[in-house]
N, C-alpha and C positions, 0 to 999 in steps of 0.2 A: 669878198673872199672872207669866210669865217677863219677865226684864229682863236681856238679854245685853250692855249697853251697855259694861260694863266688860271683856268677853272679848277677847282678840287677834283682830285680823284679817289674814288673808294675802292679798296680791293677786297673783293668778296670771298676770295679763298687763297689761303697761303699756308705754308708750312714754316719751319724753322729755318732762321738765316744765321749767319755770323757764328756757327758752332763748330765744334770738334769733339772727339770722344777720347777719353784716356782711361784705361782700365776699367771699361765698361761704364764709365760715367760721362755725361755730356757737359761741356763747359764753354762759357762764350769766350771766344777769341778776341783780344782788344787789338791785336795787330795780325797781319796776314800778308804772305807773298806766294802768289801763284804761279804756276807755268800755263802756257797756252791751253795745254789738253784739260788742266784742271778748270779752267773758265768756261771750255765748250762742253764737257761732258754733262753738267745739270741740265743742259738743253735737251739732252737726248733722251727719250722715252723707251728705246729699243733695247734689244739683246746684245749681251757682249759676244764676241767671237772667239774668246780664248777661255775656255771652260776651267775653273780651279781644279787642281790635282785631287782633292779630297771631295769634290762634287758639292761643296757647300759655299755659300756666297754668289754673288753675281758674276765673278768673273774679271777678266780683263779684256782691254781692245787693242787689238793688232794696229801696227802704224797705217795700214790701209783704212781701217774702220775710223781711227782718229782722223784721218782725212776726209772720210766721209761725213762725219760729225762736224767738222769745221766747215764743210760746204752746205750744212743745212740753212736753209734760209734764214731761221731765227738767228742762227750765229753769226751769219753775213750781217743782218741787221744790227745785231748788237755791236759788232765792231765798227758799223759805220756810225751808230749813234754815238759811242764812246769816243771814237776819234774827234768827233766834233766838240764834244763835251771836254775832253781832256786836252784838245788842240794837239794832236799828234797825227802822224800818218794812219791812214785806214788800213793798217795791217795788225793781224794778231799779235805779233812781237811788239810793235810800237804800244799797242793799246795796253797790253798787260804789263810792260814795263812802266808806262806812265801810270796805270793803276797802282802798281806795287810801291811807286815812291809815295802815294798817298796812305795807302793802307798798312804799310809797314811801320807807319807814325801813329796812325789812329784810325782804326777799322769802323768804330762806331760814329766817329766824327764824319768820315767818307759817306756813310749809309745815311746820317742825317742830313748831308748836303744833297744827295740824291732825291731825297724825300721832300725836301724843300723845293728843290728845282721844279719838280713836277706837283707840288702842292698836294701830296698824297696825305690824306686826312684820317683815314681809318682802315682797319685790315681785321679780317676775320681768320682765325687761326685753326687748323686742324692738326692737332696733336694729342698725343697720349698724356702729356705732363699733367701735373696737379694744377688746380685753379691758381693758386697762390705761388707757383713756382717762380722764384726770382729770376730764373735763367731768361725768361721771356723779357723782363724789363731790361735786363743786362743786354740781349742781343738786338732787340727790337728798337728803331729810332722814335717810334710814335706807341701810344697805348694801344692794345689790341683787345679784340672781343675774342670769345673762345667757343669753340664747337666741342661737345661731348661725343666720345666715340662709342657706337652702339655695340660693334663686335666684341671687343676685349671684354665688356662687361657680360654680354651673353655667354661668352665661352667660359670666363671664369666661374659664373654661377652654375653653368651646366656641369662642371665638375665638382662644385660644392655641394650642390641640393641634390636631393633623393627624390622628390616628387614635385609636381608641377605647381602645387598650391605654394610651397616655400619658394621656389623659382620666381612665380609671379610677384609674390609678395616683396622679394629683396629685389627685383628688377624695377617694379614700380617705386619702391622706395628710393631707389638709386637715381632714377630720372628725377623725381620730384626734388631730391637733394641738389642734384646738379642745376636745376632751375633756379633753386633758392641761393646757390652760390654765385649766379651769374651768367652761367652758360646761356647763351643766346640761341642755341640749337642743338639738335642731335645729328651726327653724320653716319651715313650707313651705306651698305653696298648690296642690296637686295638682287640687283641685275646681274651681278657677277657670282653671287654665292648661291643664288636659288636657281635650280635647272629646270623648275617647271615652265611650261610654256607662258603661263600668265601669272602675275601677281596678285593672290586673292586673299579673301579673309580665311583665316582657320580660327575655330572657335577652341575655348580652353578644354572642352571633352575630347575633341579630337588630338589637340596638343598632348593631353596627359596619356593619350593611348601610343603616342610617338615617343615619349620622354626618355624611355629607357633605350630605345634604339638609337635616339640622337647621342646619348651618352655612350654609346658603344660605336659611335662613328658612322654610323648608316646614313648612306647620302640622302635617301628618299625620307628618313624619319627627320634628319636635320633640316631638311627643306620645309617639312610642315612645321617644325618648332619655329624656324626662322620667321616663315610667315605669320604665326600667332604674335611673334614678339614685335613684328613689324607693325601689326595692326594696333597691337597695344600702344607703340610708340606714337603711332599717329594720333590716338585719342588723348594720350598723355600730354602730347605738345599742345593741343586745344586747352585742355586743363591749366597748363602751366603757362600758357601764352608764349610759347617758344616755337622756333622754326623747325623744320626737317628738312636736311640737307641730303641729297640722293645723288650718288655718284653716277653719271652717265658719260658714254663717250670712251674713245679708245686712249685713254692717258695714263691709265694706270697698270700696275703689274698682275692684277687677279685675273682679268680676261685674257691677258696675253699668255699666262702660264698654263691656262685650261683650253687655249684655242677656241674662245666662244666671243669673239667680238659682237658676232650676230645677235647675243642675247643682250647687248647694251641698248637695244631699242627701248626708249621710254615708253613707247606705246603700250608695253606690257603691263603698266600700271593701271591701264583703262578699266579692267574688270574691277579693281578695288575701288576705283574713283567712281565708278558708277553708282557706288553706295553713298548717298548723301551724307551720311555720318562722317565719311572721310573726306568731304568736299569742304569742310570747315577747318582743316590744318593746312597751316601754310607751308607749302612743299617748294622747295628750290631744286631745280635740275642742274646740278653742277656740271660745267663744261658743254652744257647745251647739245649733247649727243654728238660731240665732236669725234670725226668729222663723218661719223657714220649716219647719223640722222638728225641732222640740225633742224630741217624743216619739221620733223616730228616733234621735237622738243619746242619749238615755237609754236606749232599748231595746239600743243596741249596748252601751252600758255593763254592762247587765245580761247580754248573751248572750255577750260575750267577755271573757274574765278579764284581758286586758292593756288594756283600753280605759277611761280616765278620761274624765268629762265636765266640761268647764270653762265656768262661767256668766259669765264675763266679758263685759262690753257689755250683756248682759241687764240687769245691774245696773251702773249706775244707769239705763240708757236706757229699760228698759221700765216702770220706776217705779210706776205706778198698777197695773199688772197684774203685777209682779214676783212678788207672793206666789202668784198663779195659775201663773206660769211654774215658780217653785221647786217647787211642789207637783207639778206635771207630772213635774219631773226626779226628785224623790224618790220618787215613785209607781212609778218603773220602775227607776232606776239604784241599786245598793247605795250605802248613804249613806256608805261609807268610799272611795268614789271618785268623790265629788262635790267639785269645786273651786270657788272663788270668786274673781273677779278685776274687773277693772274696763274695760280697753281704755283707760286714762287716757292722755292727752296734753295738753300745755301748761299746764293749770292743775292745781295740787294739790288742788283742792277736789273733782275727781272720784272720786278714792279716798275721801275723806272722806265724800263723799254715799253712795259704794256701801256704805262699811262700816256706815254709819246705816242705810240702807234694808235691806241683808241682815240686821242683827241684828232690826230692827223685823219684818222678814217672817218670820224663823224664830221668833221670839216667838209670833207671830199664829198661825202654822202648828201649832207644838207645842202652843201652849195649846189650841187646837182639837182635837188628836189626844189629849191628856190628858182634855179634858171628854168627849170621845166613847168613852173607854176603849180606845183603839187602842194606847196606849204608857203605861208609867210616867212619873211625873215625873223620877226618877232616869235613865232611859234617855233621855228627851226632851232633858235636859240634856246628856248624854254626846252625842247626835246634833249638837246646836249647837255643841259644841266641835269635833268632827270636821270639820264642814263649814266652819266658819269659820276654822281653821287647823290642826288637827292632820293632817288628811289631806296637806296640802302638806309639812308637815315630814316626815311618814313617807316620801313619794313622793320627795323630794329629799335624803333622808337627813341632816337637819337637826336639832340639838337644839333643845329647847324654848327 
Protein backbone atom coordinates (compact mmCIF):
# COMPACT_ATOMS: atom_id res chain seq x y z
CA UNK A 1 0.00 0.00 0.00
CA UNK A 2 1.33 3.43 -0.95
CA UNK A 3 1.58 6.15 1.65
CA UNK A 4 2.45 9.56 0.24
CA UNK A 5 1.70 11.54 3.40
CA UNK A 6 5.29 12.74 3.82
CA UNK A 7 5.79 13.82 0.19
CA UNK A 8 5.85 17.56 -0.61
CA UNK A 9 2.71 19.20 -1.98
CA UNK A 10 2.73 22.21 -4.33
CA UNK A 11 -0.41 24.37 -4.38
CA UNK A 12 -0.74 25.72 -7.92
CA UNK A 13 -3.62 28.11 -7.22
CA UNK A 14 -4.50 30.08 -4.11
CA UNK A 15 -5.96 33.35 -2.88
CA UNK A 16 -5.31 35.42 0.23
CA UNK A 17 -5.65 33.73 3.63
CA UNK A 18 -5.65 34.93 7.26
CA UNK A 19 -6.85 38.42 6.40
CA UNK A 20 -9.63 40.83 7.18
CA UNK A 21 -10.60 44.34 6.12
CA UNK A 22 -11.12 47.56 8.03
CA UNK A 23 -11.98 50.96 6.57
CA UNK A 24 -11.45 49.56 3.09
CA UNK A 25 -7.93 48.31 3.85
CA UNK A 26 -6.74 44.73 4.12
CA UNK A 27 -4.75 43.63 7.13
CA UNK A 28 -3.29 40.37 8.36
CA UNK A 29 -4.99 38.83 11.38
CA UNK A 30 -2.62 37.64 14.07
CA UNK A 31 -5.39 35.94 16.03
CA UNK A 32 -8.79 34.61 15.07
CA UNK A 33 -11.92 33.11 16.60
CA UNK A 34 -14.62 31.86 14.26
CA UNK A 35 -18.08 30.40 14.52
CA UNK A 36 -19.08 27.25 12.71
CA UNK A 37 -20.83 29.05 9.86
CA UNK A 38 -17.73 31.21 9.28
CA UNK A 39 -15.62 28.08 8.88
CA UNK A 40 -18.10 26.49 6.48
CA UNK A 41 -18.98 29.41 4.20
CA UNK A 42 -15.61 29.78 2.38
CA UNK A 43 -16.10 26.26 0.99
CA UNK A 44 -19.38 27.33 -0.67
CA UNK A 45 -19.30 28.60 -4.29
CA UNK A 46 -23.04 29.24 -4.67
CA UNK A 47 -25.54 32.04 -4.30
CA UNK A 48 -26.80 33.42 -0.98
CA UNK A 49 -30.54 33.10 -0.40
CA UNK A 50 -31.08 36.39 1.50
CA UNK A 51 -30.52 39.36 -0.77
CA UNK A 52 -29.17 42.62 0.71
CA UNK A 53 -31.79 45.39 1.03
CA UNK A 54 -29.79 47.78 -1.18
CA UNK A 55 -29.09 45.09 -3.78
CA UNK A 56 -25.34 45.41 -3.26
CA UNK A 57 -23.01 42.65 -2.12
CA UNK A 58 -23.52 38.88 -2.00
CA UNK A 59 -26.22 38.89 0.68
CA UNK A 60 -26.41 36.42 3.56
CA UNK A 61 -27.40 32.83 4.30
CA UNK A 62 -30.58 31.65 5.96
CA UNK A 63 -30.36 28.95 8.66
CA UNK A 64 -31.60 26.44 6.06
CA UNK A 65 -28.83 27.36 3.60
CA UNK A 66 -26.24 27.24 6.40
CA UNK A 67 -27.37 23.67 7.08
CA UNK A 68 -26.99 22.83 3.39
CA UNK A 69 -23.48 24.31 3.40
CA UNK A 70 -22.52 22.32 6.49
CA UNK A 71 -23.61 19.21 4.61
CA UNK A 72 -21.40 19.83 1.60
CA UNK A 73 -19.04 16.89 1.23
CA UNK A 74 -16.04 19.20 1.43
CA UNK A 75 -17.17 20.54 4.81
CA UNK A 76 -17.88 17.05 6.09
CA UNK A 77 -14.38 16.10 4.96
CA UNK A 78 -12.82 19.16 6.59
CA UNK A 79 -14.50 18.46 9.92
CA UNK A 80 -13.43 14.80 9.77
CA UNK A 81 -9.81 15.61 8.96
CA UNK A 82 -9.59 18.40 11.53
CA UNK A 83 -11.13 16.31 14.30
CA UNK A 84 -8.32 13.80 13.80
CA UNK A 85 -5.67 16.51 13.71
CA UNK A 86 -7.03 18.46 16.69
CA UNK A 87 -7.94 15.28 18.61
CA UNK A 88 -11.56 16.23 19.26
CA UNK A 89 -15.04 14.96 18.46
CA UNK A 90 -15.96 14.97 14.74
CA UNK A 91 -18.54 17.73 15.05
CA UNK A 92 -18.50 21.27 13.75
CA UNK A 93 -18.83 22.66 17.28
CA UNK A 94 -15.96 20.60 18.69
CA UNK A 95 -13.65 21.29 15.76
CA UNK A 96 -14.26 25.04 15.76
CA UNK A 97 -13.76 25.22 19.54
CA UNK A 98 -10.47 23.29 19.33
CA UNK A 99 -9.33 25.44 16.40
CA UNK A 100 -10.18 28.65 18.26
CA UNK A 101 -8.05 27.56 21.22
CA UNK A 102 -5.05 27.68 18.89
CA UNK A 103 -5.89 30.54 16.56
CA UNK A 104 -6.86 33.00 19.32
CA UNK A 105 -3.24 32.75 20.48
CA UNK A 106 -1.29 32.59 17.19
CA UNK A 107 -3.06 32.30 13.82
CA UNK A 108 0.08 32.31 11.69
CA UNK A 109 1.72 29.75 13.96
CA UNK A 110 -1.31 27.52 13.52
CA UNK A 111 -1.10 27.91 9.72
CA UNK A 112 2.60 27.05 9.80
CA UNK A 113 1.79 23.86 11.69
CA UNK A 114 -0.76 22.84 9.05
CA UNK A 115 1.62 23.53 6.18
CA UNK A 116 4.42 21.62 7.90
CA UNK A 117 2.09 18.70 8.65
CA UNK A 118 1.41 18.20 4.92
CA UNK A 119 4.81 19.43 3.71
CA UNK A 120 3.29 22.20 1.57
CA UNK A 121 6.32 23.71 -0.15
CA UNK A 122 4.95 26.17 -2.71
CA UNK A 123 1.93 28.27 -3.53
CA UNK A 124 0.88 30.30 -6.57
CA UNK A 125 -1.37 33.18 -5.57
CA UNK A 126 -3.96 34.99 -7.67
CA UNK A 127 -4.25 38.46 -6.13
CA UNK A 128 -4.52 42.11 -7.21
CA UNK A 129 -2.00 43.18 -4.54
CA UNK A 130 1.30 44.74 -5.65
CA UNK A 131 4.27 42.42 -6.05
CA UNK A 132 6.06 43.49 -2.88
CA UNK A 133 2.99 43.92 -0.69
CA UNK A 134 4.16 42.99 2.84
CA UNK A 135 0.65 41.68 3.56
CA UNK A 136 1.46 38.44 1.75
CA UNK A 137 4.51 37.66 3.85
CA UNK A 138 2.49 38.43 6.98
CA UNK A 139 -0.46 36.21 6.01
CA UNK A 140 1.20 33.18 4.41
CA UNK A 141 3.34 30.66 6.29
CA UNK A 142 5.54 30.11 3.20
CA UNK A 143 6.90 32.21 0.34
CA UNK A 144 4.47 32.53 -2.54
CA UNK A 145 4.65 32.89 -6.32
CA UNK A 146 2.49 35.51 -8.00
CA UNK A 147 0.05 35.66 -10.92
CA UNK A 148 -0.54 38.98 -12.68
CA UNK A 149 -4.25 39.67 -13.32
CA UNK A 150 -5.11 40.56 -16.92
CA UNK A 151 -8.59 42.06 -16.60
CA UNK A 152 -7.87 44.91 -14.14
CA UNK A 153 -5.08 46.14 -16.42
CA UNK A 154 -7.20 45.84 -19.56
CA UNK A 155 -10.14 47.71 -18.04
CA UNK A 156 -7.96 50.45 -16.56
CA UNK A 157 -6.17 51.08 -19.86
CA UNK A 158 -9.45 51.01 -21.77
CA UNK A 159 -10.57 54.00 -19.69
CA UNK A 160 -7.24 55.83 -19.87
CA UNK A 161 -6.30 55.38 -23.53
CA UNK A 162 -7.90 57.02 -26.56
CA UNK A 163 -6.56 54.78 -29.33
CA UNK A 164 -5.40 51.24 -29.92
CA UNK A 165 -1.73 52.20 -30.42
CA UNK A 166 -1.39 53.81 -26.99
CA UNK A 167 -3.40 51.02 -25.43
CA UNK A 168 -1.21 48.31 -26.96
CA UNK A 169 2.03 50.04 -26.03
CA UNK A 170 0.99 50.46 -22.41
CA UNK A 171 -0.45 46.96 -22.13
CA UNK A 172 2.65 45.25 -23.51
CA UNK A 173 4.90 47.40 -21.35
CA UNK A 174 2.93 46.45 -18.22
CA UNK A 175 3.16 42.71 -18.95
CA UNK A 176 6.90 42.95 -19.58
CA UNK A 177 7.30 44.94 -16.36
CA UNK A 178 5.33 42.34 -14.42
CA UNK A 179 7.58 39.57 -15.73
CA UNK A 180 10.69 41.54 -14.78
CA UNK A 181 9.30 41.98 -11.24
CA UNK A 182 9.00 38.21 -10.81
CA UNK A 183 5.41 37.35 -11.71
CA UNK A 184 5.42 33.76 -12.98
CA UNK A 185 2.25 34.01 -15.06
CA UNK A 186 -0.79 35.98 -16.20
CA UNK A 187 -4.27 35.01 -14.97
CA UNK A 188 -7.25 35.55 -17.29
CA UNK A 189 -10.95 34.69 -17.81
CA UNK A 190 -11.67 34.67 -21.57
CA UNK A 191 -14.19 31.82 -21.34
CA UNK A 192 -16.39 33.80 -18.96
CA UNK A 193 -15.95 37.25 -20.44
CA UNK A 194 -15.99 36.55 -24.18
CA UNK A 195 -19.38 35.45 -25.46
CA UNK A 196 -18.37 34.44 -28.99
CA UNK A 197 -18.55 30.72 -29.77
CA UNK A 198 -14.80 30.32 -30.19
CA UNK A 199 -11.69 32.01 -28.83
CA UNK A 200 -9.86 33.21 -31.93
CA UNK A 201 -7.22 35.70 -33.00
CA UNK A 202 -8.21 39.33 -33.50
CA UNK A 203 -5.58 41.49 -35.19
CA UNK A 204 -4.72 45.06 -34.36
CA UNK A 205 -6.66 46.53 -37.30
CA UNK A 206 -9.88 44.83 -36.19
CA UNK A 207 -9.25 45.80 -32.56
CA UNK A 208 -8.75 49.43 -33.60
CA UNK A 209 -12.13 49.45 -35.34
CA UNK A 210 -13.80 48.19 -32.17
CA UNK A 211 -11.89 50.31 -29.65
CA UNK A 212 -14.37 53.17 -29.25
CA UNK A 213 -17.25 50.72 -28.98
CA UNK A 214 -15.43 48.82 -26.26
CA UNK A 215 -14.86 52.08 -24.38
CA UNK A 216 -18.61 52.72 -24.58
CA UNK A 217 -19.42 49.32 -23.11
CA UNK A 218 -20.64 47.58 -26.28
CA UNK A 219 -20.45 43.82 -25.64
CA UNK A 220 -19.51 42.75 -29.17
CA UNK A 221 -16.77 45.38 -29.35
CA UNK A 222 -15.43 44.41 -25.91
CA UNK A 223 -15.35 40.77 -27.08
CA UNK A 224 -13.13 41.69 -30.02
CA UNK A 225 -10.82 43.86 -27.92
CA UNK A 226 -10.47 41.14 -25.29
CA UNK A 227 -9.61 38.55 -27.93
CA UNK A 228 -6.96 40.91 -29.32
CA UNK A 229 -5.50 41.40 -25.84
CA UNK A 230 -5.58 37.66 -25.11
CA UNK A 231 -3.67 36.89 -28.32
CA UNK A 232 -1.10 39.55 -27.45
CA UNK A 233 -0.77 38.09 -23.96
CA UNK A 234 -0.13 34.61 -25.34
CA UNK A 235 2.71 35.98 -27.48
CA UNK A 236 4.12 38.15 -24.70
CA UNK A 237 4.21 35.14 -22.38
CA UNK A 238 6.54 33.41 -24.84
CA UNK A 239 8.76 36.46 -25.03
CA UNK A 240 8.94 36.82 -21.23
CA UNK A 241 9.07 33.08 -20.49
CA UNK A 242 6.04 33.16 -18.21
CA UNK A 243 2.86 31.07 -18.15
CA UNK A 244 -0.75 31.95 -18.91
CA UNK A 245 -3.27 30.65 -16.35
CA UNK A 246 -6.76 30.46 -17.79
CA UNK A 247 -9.84 29.98 -15.62
CA UNK A 248 -12.07 27.03 -16.53
CA UNK A 249 -14.69 25.20 -14.52
CA UNK A 250 -17.77 26.33 -12.59
CA UNK A 251 -15.97 27.62 -9.50
CA UNK A 252 -16.07 31.37 -9.90
CA UNK A 253 -18.67 34.10 -9.86
CA UNK A 254 -18.46 35.46 -13.43
CA UNK A 255 -20.12 32.53 -15.18
CA UNK A 256 -22.68 32.10 -12.42
CA UNK A 257 -23.77 35.74 -12.65
CA UNK A 258 -24.22 35.54 -16.41
CA UNK A 259 -25.71 32.03 -16.35
CA UNK A 260 -23.26 30.81 -19.00
CA UNK A 261 -21.54 27.83 -17.37
CA UNK A 262 -21.71 26.11 -20.75
CA UNK A 263 -19.20 28.70 -22.03
CA UNK A 264 -16.55 27.30 -19.69
CA UNK A 265 -15.74 24.47 -22.10
CA UNK A 266 -11.95 24.74 -22.65
CA UNK A 267 -12.49 23.34 -26.15
CA UNK A 268 -13.41 26.88 -27.19
CA UNK A 269 -9.65 27.57 -27.22
CA UNK A 270 -8.93 25.08 -29.99
CA UNK A 271 -9.45 27.54 -32.84
CA UNK A 272 -6.71 29.81 -31.46
CA UNK A 273 -4.40 26.93 -30.58
CA UNK A 274 -4.70 25.56 -34.13
CA UNK A 275 -2.27 28.37 -35.04
CA UNK A 276 1.29 27.12 -34.31
CA UNK A 277 2.31 30.59 -33.07
CA UNK A 278 0.14 30.13 -29.99
CA UNK A 279 1.28 26.57 -29.31
CA UNK A 280 4.56 27.86 -27.90
CA UNK A 281 2.91 29.52 -24.92
CA UNK A 282 2.72 27.50 -21.70
CA UNK A 283 -1.00 27.50 -20.99
CA UNK A 284 -2.38 26.23 -17.67
CA UNK A 285 -6.08 25.29 -17.59
CA UNK A 286 -7.09 26.14 -14.04
CA UNK A 287 -9.63 23.86 -12.33
CA UNK A 288 -9.50 21.35 -15.23
CA UNK A 289 -12.97 22.14 -16.51
CA UNK A 290 -14.46 21.34 -13.09
CA UNK A 291 -16.81 19.60 -13.20
CA UNK A 292 -18.35 20.60 -16.48
CA UNK A 293 -15.76 19.23 -18.89
CA UNK A 294 -12.95 17.52 -17.03
CA UNK A 295 -12.25 15.05 -19.79
CA UNK A 296 -12.10 17.86 -22.37
CA UNK A 297 -9.45 19.74 -20.37
CA UNK A 298 -7.41 16.57 -19.91
CA UNK A 299 -7.64 15.72 -23.62
CA UNK A 300 -6.37 19.20 -24.49
CA UNK A 301 -3.31 18.58 -22.30
CA UNK A 302 -2.88 15.38 -24.31
CA UNK A 303 -3.31 17.00 -27.72
CA UNK A 304 -1.49 20.29 -27.30
CA UNK A 305 2.16 20.16 -26.20
CA UNK A 306 1.88 23.58 -24.52
CA UNK A 307 -1.21 22.86 -22.34
CA UNK A 308 -1.05 21.86 -18.67
CA UNK A 309 -4.08 20.84 -16.64
CA UNK A 310 -4.52 22.12 -13.08
CA UNK A 311 -6.84 20.36 -10.61
CA UNK A 312 -7.29 23.19 -8.10
CA UNK A 313 -10.78 23.48 -6.60
CA UNK A 314 -11.43 19.91 -7.72
CA UNK A 315 -9.37 19.15 -4.65
CA UNK A 316 -10.72 19.46 -2.01
CA UNK A 317 -14.15 20.55 -3.30
CA UNK A 318 -15.06 17.33 -5.15
CA UNK A 319 -13.76 15.29 -2.16
CA UNK A 320 -15.81 12.07 -2.32
CA UNK A 321 -15.36 11.69 -6.07
CA UNK A 322 -11.94 13.31 -6.40
CA UNK A 323 -10.39 9.89 -6.96
CA UNK A 324 -12.65 9.43 -9.98
CA UNK A 325 -11.90 12.99 -11.13
CA UNK A 326 -8.13 12.52 -10.89
CA UNK A 327 -8.33 9.14 -12.64
CA UNK A 328 -10.17 10.85 -15.50
CA UNK A 329 -7.40 13.42 -15.83
CA UNK A 330 -4.62 10.83 -15.52
CA UNK A 331 -6.36 8.67 -18.12
CA UNK A 332 -5.96 11.37 -20.80
CA UNK A 333 -3.36 13.98 -19.85
CA UNK A 334 0.39 13.29 -19.74
CA UNK A 335 1.30 12.77 -16.10
CA UNK A 336 4.11 15.32 -16.29
CA UNK A 337 1.56 18.02 -17.23
CA UNK A 338 -0.84 17.53 -14.32
CA UNK A 339 -0.75 20.11 -11.52
CA UNK A 340 -2.51 20.13 -8.16
CA UNK A 341 -3.83 23.24 -6.46
CA UNK A 342 -6.54 24.23 -4.05
CA UNK A 343 -8.36 27.44 -4.94
CA UNK A 344 -7.69 28.23 -1.29
CA UNK A 345 -8.98 31.46 0.25
CA UNK A 346 -9.61 32.78 3.75
CA UNK A 347 -8.71 29.64 5.74
CA UNK A 348 -5.37 27.76 5.65
CA UNK A 349 -7.26 24.50 6.20
CA UNK A 350 -8.15 24.48 2.51
CA UNK A 351 -4.63 23.74 1.27
CA UNK A 352 -4.07 21.35 4.17
CA UNK A 353 -7.26 19.39 3.35
CA UNK A 354 -6.38 19.40 -0.34
CA UNK A 355 -2.92 17.99 0.28
CA UNK A 356 -4.29 15.21 2.48
CA UNK A 357 -7.01 14.31 -0.01
CA UNK A 358 -4.70 14.42 -3.03
CA UNK A 359 -2.17 12.13 -1.36
CA UNK A 360 -4.87 9.65 -0.35
CA UNK A 361 -6.42 9.69 -3.82
CA UNK A 362 -3.09 9.12 -5.54
CA UNK A 363 -2.28 6.27 -3.17
CA UNK A 364 -5.62 4.60 -3.95
CA UNK A 365 -5.33 5.11 -7.74
CA UNK A 366 -1.75 3.90 -7.95
CA UNK A 367 -2.29 0.96 -5.59
CA UNK A 368 -5.05 -0.20 -7.91
CA UNK A 369 -2.88 0.37 -10.99
CA UNK A 370 -0.05 -1.74 -9.53
CA UNK A 371 -2.51 -4.46 -8.51
CA UNK A 372 -3.93 -4.55 -12.05
CA UNK A 373 -0.39 -4.77 -13.47
CA UNK A 374 -0.79 -1.44 -15.28
CA UNK A 375 2.41 0.04 -13.86
CA UNK A 376 5.35 -0.94 -11.70
CA UNK A 377 5.65 0.07 -8.06
CA UNK A 378 8.68 2.27 -8.81
CA UNK A 379 7.00 4.08 -11.71
CA UNK A 380 3.84 4.61 -9.68
CA UNK A 381 5.87 6.26 -6.95
CA UNK A 382 7.56 8.42 -9.58
CA UNK A 383 4.15 9.48 -10.91
CA UNK A 384 2.99 10.56 -7.45
CA UNK A 385 6.07 12.72 -6.97
CA UNK A 386 5.56 14.39 -10.36
CA UNK A 387 1.90 15.21 -9.77
CA UNK A 388 2.26 16.29 -6.15
CA UNK A 389 5.11 18.75 -6.67
CA UNK A 390 7.78 18.03 -9.30
CA UNK A 391 5.72 19.14 -12.31
CA UNK A 392 5.19 22.57 -10.76
CA UNK A 393 8.85 22.95 -9.86
CA UNK A 394 9.82 22.18 -13.44
CA UNK A 395 7.17 24.44 -15.00
CA UNK A 396 8.22 27.46 -12.93
CA UNK A 397 11.98 26.75 -13.09
CA UNK A 398 12.26 26.19 -9.35
CA UNK A 399 14.78 24.16 -7.40
CA UNK A 400 13.52 21.36 -5.18
